[in-house]
C-alpha positions in Angstrom: -26.6 3.2 -8.9 -25.2 2.8 -5.3 -23.5 -0.5 -4.7 -24.0 -2.5 -1.5 -20.6 -1.6 -0.1 -21.3 2.1 -0.6 -24.8 1.8 0.8 -23.4 -0.1 3.9 -20.9 2.6 4.4 -23.5 5.3 4.2 -25.7 3.4 6.7 -22.8 3.1 9.2 -22.0 6.8 8.8 -25.6 7.8 9.5 -25.7 5.6 12.6 -22.4 7.0 13.8 -23.5 10.5 13.3 -26.7 9.7 15.2 -24.5 8.6 18.2 -23.7 4.9 17.6 -20.1 4.2 18.8 -20.5 0.6 17.5 -21.2 1.9 14.0 -18.2 4.2 14.1 -15.9 1.4 15.3 -17.2 -0.9 12.5 -16.5 1.8 9.9 -12.9 2.2 11.2 -12.3 -1.6 11.3 -13.8 -2.0 7.8 -11.4 0.4 6.2 -8.2 0.3 8.3 -6.6 -2.7 6.6 -7.0 -1.1 3.2 -5.5 2.1 4.4 -2.6 0.2 6.0 -1.8 -1.7 2.8 -1.9 1.4 0.7 0.3 3.2 3.2 2.8 0.3 3.3 3.2 0.4 -0.5 3.6 4.1 -0.4 6.2 4.2 2.4 7.8 0.7 2.5 8.0 0.8 6.3 5.4 -0.8 8.6 5.9 1.8 11.4 5.5 4.7 8.9 2.5 3.0 7.4 0.9 2.7 10.9 1.5 6.4 11.5 -0.1 7.3 8.2 -3.0 5.0 8.8 -3.6 6.5 12.3 -3.5 10.1 11.0 -5.9 9.3 8.2 -8.4 7.5 10.5 -8.3 10.4 12.9 -9.0 12.8 10.1 -11.8 10.4 8.9 -13.5 10.4 12.3 -13.1 14.1 13.0 -14.3 15.1 9.5 -17.0 12.4 9.1 -19.8 14.9 9.4 -18.5 16.7 6.2 -19.0 13.6 4.0 -21.9 14.4 1.7 -22.4 10.9 0.2 -22.0 12.4 -3.2 -19.2 9.8 -4.0 -18.1 6.4 -2.8 -16.9 6.7 0.9 -13.6 5.0 0.1 -12.9 7.5 -2.6 -13.4 10.3 0.0 -11.3 8.4 2.5 -8.4 7.8 0.0 -8.4 11.5 -0.7 -7.7 12.0 3.0 -4.9 9.4 2.7 -3.5 11.3 -0.3 -3.5 14.6 1.5 -1.9 13.1 4.7 0.8 11.4 2.6 1.7 14.3 0.5 2.0 16.6 3.5 3.8 14.2 5.9 7.5 14.3 6.6 9.8 12.0 4.7 9.5 8.4 5.7 12.4 6.2 7.0 12.9 4.6 3.6 12.3 7.7 1.5 15.8 8.7 0.4 15.7 11.9 -1.6 18.6 10.7 -3.7 17.0 7.4 -4.6 16.3 6.8 -8.3 16.0 3.7 -10.5 19.7 4.2 -11.5 20.8 4.3 -7.9 18.6 1.3 -7.0 20.0 -0.7 -9.9 23.6 0.0 -8.8 22.7 -1.2 -5.3 21.4 -4.5 -6.7 24.5 -4.9 -8.9 26.7 -4.3 -5.8 24.9 -6.8 -3.6 26.9 -10.0 -4.0 25.3 -13.2 -5.2 25.5 -16.0 -2.6 23.7 -19.1 -1.5 21.4 -18.4 1.4 21.7 -22.1 2.4 25.3 -21.4 3.6 23.8 -19.2 6.4 21.7 -20.1 9.4 18.9 -17.6 10.3 16.5 -19.9 12.1 13.7 -19.1 9.6 12.5 -21.1 6.7 14.5 -20.2 3.6 11.4 -19.8 1.4 10.1 -17.2 3.8 13.3 -15.3 3.7 13.6 -15.3 -0.1 10.0 -14.1 -0.4 10.7 -11.3 2.1 13.7 -10.3 0.0 11.5 -10.2 -3.1 8.8 -8.1 -1.4 11.4 -5.8 0.1 13.0 -5.3 -3.2 9.7 -4.6 -5.0 8.6 -2.1 -2.3 11.9 -0.5 -2.7 11.4 -0.1 -6.5 8.1 1.8 -5.8 10.1 4.3 -3.7 12.1 5.2 -6.8 8.9 6.9 -8.1 8.1 10.3 -6.6 5.2 10.6 -4.1 2.6 11.6 -6.7 3.6 8.8 -9.0 3.5 6.2 -6.2 0.0 7.3 -5.3 -1.2 7.2 -8.9 0.4 3.8 -9.5 -1.1 2.2 -6.4 -4.6 3.6 -7.1 -4.6 2.9 -10.8 -2.5 -0.3 -11.1 -2.5 -2.1 -7.8 -6.1 -1.3 -6.8 -7.3 -0.7 -10.3 -9.4 2.3 -9.7 -10.9 3.6 -12.9 -9.5 7.0 -14.2 -12.7 8.7 -13.1 -12.2 7.7 -9.5 -8.4 8.0 -9.6 -8.7 11.5 -11.0 -11.2 12.4 -8.3 -8.9 11.2 -5.6 -5.9 13.0 -7.0 -8.0 16.0 -7.9 -6.9 16.0 -11.5 -8.7 15.3 -14.8 -9.2 11.6 -15.8 -7.0 12.2 -18.9 -4.2 13.6 -16.7 -4.5 10.7 -14.3 -4.2 8.2 -17.3 -1.1 10.0 -18.7 0.7 10.1 -15.3 -0.3 6.4 -14.6 1.2 5.4 -17.9 4.4 7.2 -17.2 4.8 5.7 -13.7 4.1 2.2 -15.1 6.6 2.8 -18.0 9.4 3.8 -15.6 8.8 1.0 -13.1 8.3 -1.8 -15.6 11.1 -0.8 -17.9 13.5 -0.8 -15.0 12.2 -4.3 -14.0 12.4 -5.6 -17.5 16.0 -4.3 -17.6 17.1 -5.5 -14.2 14.7 -8.0 -12.6 14.8 -11.8 -13.3 11.2 -12.4 -12.0 9.8 -12.1 -15.5 12.7 -11.5 -17.8 14.8 -14.6 -17.3 17.7 -13.1 -19.3 18.4 -10.9 -16.3 20.8 -12.5 -13.8 19.3 -10.9 -10.7 17.6 -13.5 -8.6 15.9 -13.0 -5.2 17.4 -16.2 -3.7 20.9 -15.0 -4.5 20.4 -11.5 -3.1 18.7 -12.5 0.2 21.8 -13.0 2.3 23.1 -9.6 1.1 19.8 -7.9 1.8 19.9 -9.3 5.4 23.4 -8.2 5.9 22.6 -4.7 4.6 19.6 -4.5 6.9 17.0 -4.4 4.1 15.5 -7.7 5.4 15.0 -8.6 9.0 14.9 -12.4 9.4 13.0 -12.0 12.7 10.3 -9.5 11.8 9.5 -10.5 8.2 7.7 -7.1 7.8 6.0 -7.8 4.5 4.5 -11.2 5.5 3.6 -10.6 9.2 -0.1 -10.8 9.9 -1.0 -11.9 6.4 -4.7 -12.0 5.7 -4.7 -12.9 2.0 -3.2 -11.4 -1.2 -4.1 -8.1 -2.9 -5.3 -10.1 -5.9 -7.8 -12.0 -3.7 -9.1 -8.7 -2.1 -9.7 -7.4 -5.6 -11.4 -10.7 -6.5 -9.3 -10.6 -9.6 -9.3 -13.5 -12.0 -5.9 -14.8 -13.0 -5.5 -14.6 -16.8 -3.0 -15.8 -19.3 -0.3 -13.1 -19.3 2.0 -14.8 -21.8 3.8 -12.2 -23.9 2.4 -9.2 -22.0 5.4 -7.9 -20.0 3.5 -5.0 -18.3 0.6 -7.3 -17.2 3.0 -9.8 -15.8 4.6 -7.2 -13.6 1.2 -5.9 -12.5 0.3 -9.4 -11.5 3.6 -9.7 -9.4 2.6 -6.6 -7.4 -1.0 -7.7 -7.0 0.2 -11.1 -5.6 1.8 -9.2 -2.6 0.3 -10.1 0.7 -2.6 -8.1 2.0 -1.7 -7.6 5.6 -3.7 -7.0 8.8 -2.9 -3.5 10.0 -2.5 -2.7 13.7 -5.8 -2.3 15.5 -6.4 1.5 15.6 -9.4 1.3 17.9 -7.1 1.2 20.9 -5.4 4.4 19.8 -8.7 6.0 18.8 -10.6 5.2 22.0 -9.2 8.2 23.8 -10.2 10.4 20.9 -13.7 9.0 20.8 -14.2 9.7 24.5 -13.1 13.3 24.1 -15.6 16.1 24.6 -15.1 17.2 20.9 -16.2 13.7 19.7 -19.1 13.6 22.1 -20.3 16.9 20.8 -19.9 15.8 17.2 -21.5 12.3 17.5 -23.3 12.2 20.8 -21.8 8.8 21.1 -23.4 6.1 23.2 
């Protein structure tokens, strides 16, 4: 059975290939925010995420006539994102020497101090939340690129193993095994170090915020991970909040799914030149 979202995508694709520029623009606008939020979790930097989103959308537009409607369009699109990500140069925050051990040492070496003793001109609650988001995005960077992709697809966006395996071009069993390993590494580190769920851990976001600002991990002016917030990932997934008491892994999954779902930059301005090119006119006969 084809769901309404898939049917709507296919309808837009058919109209775009028949020459409707409006349909092509709607297709881009419909999916660009999802791509941006996936890219931001993959790279931990808004500028890198914008670059990845733009490259993926350009590839989507130029290869749209190769989509055969044999699978969900977003599955096809995320495979493009996967290929672009795995082949792109290292992002600004992707340190080849980063590991959970190194990350943990960095947290330990960041002094605890009261943020209220500093003046940043920004609401303290926002700064602490930015520190939390920055730290959690940083934890994801301790996973290798393939692990990050699998974690984001399988745990954050909760794609079933059939879809996750298709995107990653591996068997569903292999996808499940690698997802389990990624979750185990990430959540065991958090259970050892992070105080968000395991209250026995001394690390607290509010005590590290000033140190993160001083180290340049948090910009009190930009607030990268909260700027242009649309909703939360959890709301986008239409996920019901359940009782997670006693389930450590589920509690950490919920923490990541509560991250803001952000509005990505409008790529239509950047794509307009491409859409007006002779190549695109020949492909789509746009009007």
